[in-house]
C-alpha positions as semicolon CSV with decimal commas, in nm:
position;residue;x (nm);y (nm);z (nm)
1;X;0,013;-0,015;0,031
2;X;0,294;0,264;0,069
3;X;0,433;0,175;-0,256
4;X;0,057;0,283;-0,442
5;X;0,044;0,557;-0,167
6;X;0,429;0,669;-0,289
7;X;0,431;0,630;-0,635
8;X;0,062;0,808;-0,694
9;X;0,232;1,103;-0,492
10;X;0,579;1,103;-0,744
11;X;0,344;1,048;-1,046
12;X;0,183;1,434;-0,934
13;X;0,460;1,555;-0,845
14;X;0,665;1,495;-1,190
15;X;0,333;1,613;-1,372
16;X;0,311;1,985;-1,178
17;X;0,669;2,067;-1,252
18;X;0,606;1,975;-1,629
19;X;0,362;2,129;-1,636
20;X;0,504;2,429;-1,481
21;X;0,797;2,486;-1,663
22;X;0,645;2,520;-1,965
23;X;0,708;2,824;-2,137
24;X;0,380;2,987;-2,219
25;X;0,525;3,326;-2,313
26;X;0,477;3,350;-2,696
27;X;0,673;3,638;-2,901
28;X;0,553;3,889;-3,065
29;X;0,560;3,732;-3,420
30;X;0,363;3,424;-3,271
31;X;0,087;3,696;-3,128
32;X;0,080;3,892;-3,463
33;X;0,015;3,573;-3,626
34;X;-0,269;3,486;-3,415
35;X;-0,426;3,769;-3,449
36;X;-0,342;3,817;-3,848
37;X;-0,562;3,452;-3,807
38;X;-0,876;3,526;-3,604
39;X;-0,958;3,848;-3,857
40;X;-0,933;3,619;-4,097
41;X;-0,618;3,738;-4,294
42;X;-0,528;3,701;-4,662
43;X;-0,133;3,473;-4,566
44;X;0,101;3,443;-4,797
45;X;0,423;3,272;-4,643
46;X;0,785;3,259;-4,896
47;X;1,051;3,019;-4,835
48;X;1,378;3,092;-4,986
49;X;1,713;2,990;-4,914
50;X;1,796;3,258;-4,690
51;X;1,485;3,417;-4,537
52;X;1,112;3,369;-4,441
53;X;0,899;3,648;-4,545
54;X;0,515;3,596;-4,442
55;X;0,255;3,869;-4,546
56;X;-0,090;3,922;-4,401
57;X;-0,352;4,126;-4,482
58;X;-0,659;4,278;-4,420
59;X;-0,906;4,577;-4,503
60;X;-0,751;4,802;-4,223
61;X;-0,365;4,623;-4,156
62;X;-0,072;4,487;-4,308
63;X;0,156;4,311;-4,176
64;X;0,515;4,194;-4,276
65;X;0,790;3,952;-4,133
66;X;1,089;3,878;-4,256
67;X;1,303;3,639;-4,077
68;X;1,643;3,536;-4,165
69;X;1,864;3,201;-4,143
70;X;2,066;3,359;-3,849
71;X;1,730;3,427;-3,632
72;X;1,728;3,764;-3,740
73;X;1,354;3,872;-3,753
74;X;1,274;4,215;-3,909
75;X;0,875;4,286;-3,844
76;X;0,656;4,561;-4,076
77;X;0,303;4,683;-3,952
78;X;0,050;4,916;-4,117
79;X;-0,235;5,000;-4,020
80;X;-0,546;5,191;-4,216
81;X;-0,708;5,459;-4,010
82;X;-1,005;5,633;-4,237
83;X;-1,042;5,858;-3,880
84;X;-0,695;6,019;-3,927
85;X;-0,807;6,226;-4,275
């Protein structure tokens, strides 16, 4: 009986420790991609030898993400606000 209780305790301990170590922080790139997917944006992905380009566009927002092989990421966001006129 002690062995069953000990094994249950260890299984619970492992489950808690593994779930608490998860990295739930999202990068700006991931947040923008999810936001644009929720808005049903037109998404184009171009994989090239040296880099990856992602273009996403809705009626009022354009996002371009360029990621190089060296890990360098450039993000451009353009929002069209008709209220500014």
